[in-house]
C-alpha positions as CSV (number, residue, x, y, z in Angstrom):
1,M,38.3,33.1,29.6
2,G,40.2,29.8,29.7
3,I,38.8,26.3,29.6
4,R,38.2,24.8,33.1
5,K,39.3,21.2,33.4
6,L,37.2,19.0,35.7
7,S,38.7,16.5,38.0
8,R,37.0,13.5,39.5
9,K,36.5,15.3,42.9
10,D,34.5,18.0,41.2
11,Y,31.5,15.8,40.7
12,L,31.9,12.8,43.0
13,N,32.4,12.9,46.7
14,I,34.8,10.6,48.6
15,L,32.2,7.9,49.4
16,E,31.0,7.7,45.8
17,T,34.5,7.4,44.6
18,I,35.5,4.6,47.0
19,L,32.3,2.5,46.8
20,F,31.6,3.0,43.1
21,I,28.0,4.1,43.9
22,D,27.3,5.1,40.3
23,F,28.5,1.7,39.0
24,L,26.3,-0.1,41.5
25,K,23.2,2.0,40.5
26,G,23.7,1.0,36.9
27,L,24.3,-2.6,37.9
28,S,21.1,-2.7,39.9
29,V,19.1,-1.9,36.8
30,T,20.9,-4.7,34.9
31,L,20.3,-7.2,37.8
32,R,16.6,-6.2,38.1
33,N,16.0,-6.9,34.4
34,L,18.2,-10.0,34.2
35,L,15.5,-12.5,35.2
36,R,12.6,-10.8,33.5
37,K,11.0,-12.4,30.5
38,P,12.4,-10.7,27.3
39,I,9.9,-8.8,25.2
40,T,11.7,-9.5,21.9
41,T,9.4,-10.9,19.2
42,E,11.2,-13.9,17.6
43,Y,10.3,-13.0,14.0
44,P,9.5,-14.8,11.7
45,R,8.6,-17.7,14.0
46,E,6.5,-15.4,16.1
47,K,4.4,-12.6,14.6
48,L,2.4,-9.8,16.2
49,T,-0.7,-8.5,14.6
50,P,-0.1,-4.9,13.8
51,P,-2.6,-2.3,15.0
52,K,-5.4,-1.3,12.6
53,R,-3.7,2.0,12.0
54,F,-0.5,0.3,10.8
55,R,0.7,1.6,7.4
56,G,1.5,-1.5,5.4
57,A,0.8,-2.4,1.8
58,H,-1.9,-0.4,0.0
59,G,-5.3,-1.8,-1.0
60,H,-8.4,-0.7,-2.8
61,F,-11.9,-1.1,-1.2
62,V,-14.3,-2.4,-3.8
63,W,-17.8,-1.6,-4.9
64,D,-19.9,-3.8,-2.5
65,G,-22.8,-1.6,-1.2
66,T,-20.9,-0.1,1.8
67,E,-19.7,3.0,-0.2
68,P,-19.8,6.4,1.5
69,D,-22.3,9.0,0.4
70,S,-19.6,11.0,-1.5
71,L,-19.3,8.0,-3.9
72,K,-23.0,7.4,-4.3
73,A,-23.4,11.0,-5.4
74,I,-21.2,10.5,-8.5
75,E,-22.3,7.0,-9.3
76,K,-24.1,8.1,-12.4
77,F,-20.8,9.5,-13.8
78,M,-18.7,6.4,-13.2
79,S,-18.8,2.9,-14.4
80,F,-18.4,0.5,-11.5
81,E,-18.6,-3.3,-11.3
82,K,-19.5,-5.2,-8.2
83,G,-16.4,-6.5,-6.5
84,K,-14.1,-4.2,-8.4
85,S,-12.2,-1.1,-7.3
86,R,-14.3,2.0,-6.5
87,C,-11.5,4.4,-7.6
88,V,-12.9,7.4,-9.5
89,A,-9.5,8.4,-11.1
90,C,-9.6,11.9,-9.5
91,Y,-5.8,11.8,-9.1
92,M,-6.0,13.3,-5.6
93,C,-3.8,10.5,-4.2
94,Q,-1.1,11.4,-6.8
95,T,-1.5,15.1,-6.1
96,A,-1.0,14.6,-2.3
97,C,1.9,12.2,-2.7
98,P,5.4,13.5,-2.0
99,M,6.6,11.1,-4.8
100,P,3.8,11.3,-7.4
101,T,5.8,9.3,-9.9
102,L,4.9,6.1,-8.0
103,F,1.4,6.2,-9.4
104,R,0.2,5.2,-12.9
105,I,-3.5,6.0,-13.2
106,E,-5.4,5.8,-16.4
107,A,-9.2,6.1,-17.1
108,V,-11.2,6.0,-20.3
109,Q,-14.5,7.5,-21.2
110,L,-17.2,5.1,-22.3
111,P,-19.7,5.7,-25.2
112,D,-22.4,6.5,-22.7
113,G,-20.3,9.3,-21.2
114,R,-19.3,7.6,-18.0
115,K,-15.7,7.2,-16.9
116,K,-14.0,3.9,-16.1
117,V,-10.6,3.3,-14.4
118,V,-8.5,0.9,-16.5
119,R,-5.2,1.2,-14.7
120,F,-4.0,1.9,-11.2
121,D,-0.4,0.9,-10.5
122,M,1.7,1.8,-7.5
123,N,5.5,1.3,-7.3
124,L,6.2,0.7,-3.7
125,L,9.9,1.1,-4.2
126,N,9.2,4.9,-4.3
127,C,6.6,4.9,-1.5
128,L,7.3,6.6,1.8
129,F,4.3,4.9,3.5
130,C,3.2,8.3,4.8
131,G,-0.5,7.7,4.2
132,L,-1.1,11.1,2.6
133,C,-2.7,9.4,-0.5
134,V,-5.2,7.6,1.8
135,D,-6.1,10.8,3.5
136,A,-6.6,12.6,0.2
137,C,-8.9,9.9,-1.3
138,P,-12.4,11.6,-1.4
139,V,-14.3,8.3,-1.8
140,G,-12.5,6.1,0.7
141,C,-11.2,3.8,-1.9
142,L,-7.5,3.7,-1.1
143,T,-6.4,2.2,2.3
144,M,-3.3,1.0,4.0
145,T,-3.5,-2.6,5.2
146,D,-1.6,-4.5,7.9
147,L,0.5,-6.4,5.3
148,Y,4.2,-5.8,5.9
149,E,6.0,-8.7,4.4
150,L,6.7,-7.0,1.0
151,A,10.1,-8.4,0.1
152,G,10.4,-9.7,-3.5
153,Y,13.0,-11.2,-5.8
154,S,12.6,-8.6,-8.5
155,R,11.6,-5.0,-8.8
156,R,8.4,-5.8,-10.7
157,D,7.2,-7.7,-7.6
158,E,7.0,-4.3,-5.8
159,V,4.5,-2.8,-8.3
160,L,0.9,-3.2,-7.2
161,N,-1.6,-3.3,-10.0
162,M,-5.3,-2.9,-9.6
163,E,-6.0,-6.6,-9.2
164,K,-3.5,-6.9,-6.3
165,L,-4.8,-3.7,-4.7
166,E,-8.4,-5.1,-4.9
167,A,-7.3,-8.4,-3.4
168,F,-5.5,-6.7,-0.5
169,G,-8.5,-4.4,0.1
170,I,-11.0,-7.3,0.2
171,D,-8.7,-9.4,2.4
172,Y,-8.1,-6.6,4.8
173,K,-11.8,-5.7,5.1
174,N,-12.8,-9.4,5.6
175,R,-10.3,-9.8,8.4
176,R,-10.4,-6.5,10.2
177,G,-13.3,-4.5,8.8
178,D,-15.4,-4.7,12.0
179,E,-12.5,-4.2,14.4
180,P,-12.5,-1.0,16.4
181,D,-9.8,1.5,15.5
182,R,-7.5,0.9,18.4
183,I,-3.7,1.1,18.6
184,W,-3.5,-2.5,19.9
185,P,-6.3,-4.9,18.8
186,R,-5.7,-7.2,21.8
187,D,-4.7,-6.1,25.3
188,E,-2.6,-9.3,25.7
189,E,-0.3,-8.3,22.9
190,R,0.1,-4.8,24.2
191,E,0.7,-6.0,27.8
192,K,3.3,-8.5,26.4
193,L,5.3,-5.5,25.0
194,W,4.6,-2.7,27.5
195,G,3.3,-4.4,30.6
196,K,0.0,-3.6,32.4
197,I,-1.0,0.0,32.3
198,E,-2.5,1.5,35.5
199,W,-4.9,4.2,34.4
200,S,-4.8,7.3,36.7
201,G,-7.8,9.4,37.6
């Protein structure tokens, strides 16, 4: 069976060929949007607040009295300080991670038999920002914040140690802890990008 060559008359009729109907249809879309206000965000002068579910830089929630019951159950086995990370060094985040070498976690056993986390480093240069580590954390310690400006002048700037993770977690909880888990925190920002949504039903 040979290859059939298409000519112009195979898919356009005479009127469409003469009046450039397809061209005018495309041009009508262009003209319709020509005078509309652009939706481009002029970053960095203009910044949108990411949704609460945004996967930005990681953070650690700290021991502050709002711990889940799963953490309170093992409190007697761990050494926690108020305002410090509530990580239990279970290594579940590292186990769930597709790139487990980005974690450096160390814990020591104290003379009273309790465990204390002394090191938790994350190398964001290896991170996929998939959120699997956050999902795997059994005590709700690890979170992903809305911080996305992570550029640095050296590779060591991309390594988050425990102090940075605690600071990011505290900042994130103070700013957005009581906010409902919505895709867009403010309707005005969503409407700016996508227009007003008419709900059906």
